[in-house]
Structure formats: C-alpha cells, structure tokens
C-alpha positions in Angstrom: 20.4 38.8 3.7 18.4 36.6 1.3 19.8 33.9 -0.8 17.2 34.1 -3.6 15.8 30.7 -2.8 12.2 30.5 -1.6 11.7 28.9 1.9 8.6 27.1 3.0 6.3 28.5 5.7 7.4 26.2 8.5 4.6 27.3 10.8 2.0 26.4 8.3 3.6 23.1 7.6 3.7 22.4 11.3 0.0 23.3 11.7 -0.8 20.9 8.8 1.2 18.1 10.4 -0.6 18.7 13.7 -4.0 18.7 12.0 -3.1 15.5 10.2 -1.9 13.9 13.4 -5.3 14.7 15.0 -7.0 13.2 12.0 -5.0 10.0 12.4 -5.9 9.8 16.1 -9.6 10.5 15.3 -9.6 7.7 12.7 -9.6 5.1 15.4 -13.1 6.4 16.4 -14.6 6.0 12.9 -17.6 3.8 12.7 -16.3 1.9 9.7 -14.2 -0.5 11.8 -10.6 -1.3 12.2 -9.8 -1.7 8.4 -11.1 1.7 7.6 -9.1 3.2 10.5 -5.9 1.5 9.3 -6.5 2.8 5.7 -7.1 6.3 6.9 -4.0 6.2 9.3 -1.7 5.0 6.5 -3.1 7.6 4.0 -2.5 10.3 6.6 1.0 9.0 7.2 1.8 9.1 3.5 0.6 12.7 3.3 2.7 13.7 6.3 5.7 12.0 4.8 5.3 13.9 1.6 4.9 17.2 3.5 8.1 16.6 5.5 10.1 15.5 2.5 9.0 18.3 0.3 9.3 21.1 2.8 11.7 20.3 5.6 14.1 18.3 3.4 13.6 21.1 0.7 12.9 18.6 -2.1 10.3 20.9 -3.5 13.0 23.3 -4.5 15.4 20.7 -6.1 15.8 19.9 -9.8 13.9 17.0 -11.4 16.9 14.7 -11.2 16.4 14.4 -7.4 12.9 13.1 -8.0 14.2 10.5 -10.5 16.7 9.4 -7.9 13.9 8.8 -5.4 11.2 7.5 -7.7 13.1 5.0 -9.7 14.2 2.9 -6.6 10.6 3.1 -5.3 9.3 1.8 -8.6 11.8 -1.1 -8.4 10.5 -1.8 -4.8 6.9 -1.9 -5.9 7.7 -4.2 -8.9 9.7 -6.5 -6.7 7.0 -6.6 -4.0 4.4 -7.3 -6.6 6.5 -10.1 -8.1 7.2 -11.7 -4.8 3.7 -11.4 -3.3 2.3 -14.6 -4.9 5.2 -16.5 -3.5 4.6 -15.2 -0.1 0.8 -15.9 -0.3 1.1 -19.5 -1.8 4.1 -20.5 0.3 2.3 -19.9 3.5 -0.7 -21.9 2.3 1.3 -25.0 1.4 2.8 -25.4 4.9 
C-alpha cells in the first residue's frame, strides 16, 4: 500500500553519509595543515547535517513554511553572533 508521498532512497543516503565520513577522516591527512583539515571537516559535517535533515527527517517533502520556521531563527542566530563578535574579541584583549 502506498501513501502517495515519495520516500528517499535510504541506502543511497547512507552510502553518501559513509563516503562523507571517510572524506572527513581523510581530511586529517591533507598536506594543507590543521586549518585546512578543520575547514574540510566542518564543511563535510554541514553537508551531512543537510542530508540527514532533508531525507531522514523528511524536510525535503514538507511545505515552504517549514523552511521559514527553520531559517528565520538561524538568521537571527547569525545576526546575533555577528553583533556580539566584536565584544568578545575586544573584551578578551582588554583584560
């Protein structure tokens, strides 16, 4: 019995997640140094989070209102972090 809603290919998503995990582990062996490895690892983690949210949490099949409910608080978080960053940087210098 089908419900009419499409379902993600869980096996393919799992394979992508395993491949990305391998890429994250391999990033520690990159010749660019520690900073490059950290950037690659965080980028891979973001891609993996999007894959999980879109497919295993079925957000890919939800209406646009769900995206607004997620993106608007994230936008506020980025603005707040950007506004407070100078205070964190200069406060630690003055001590």
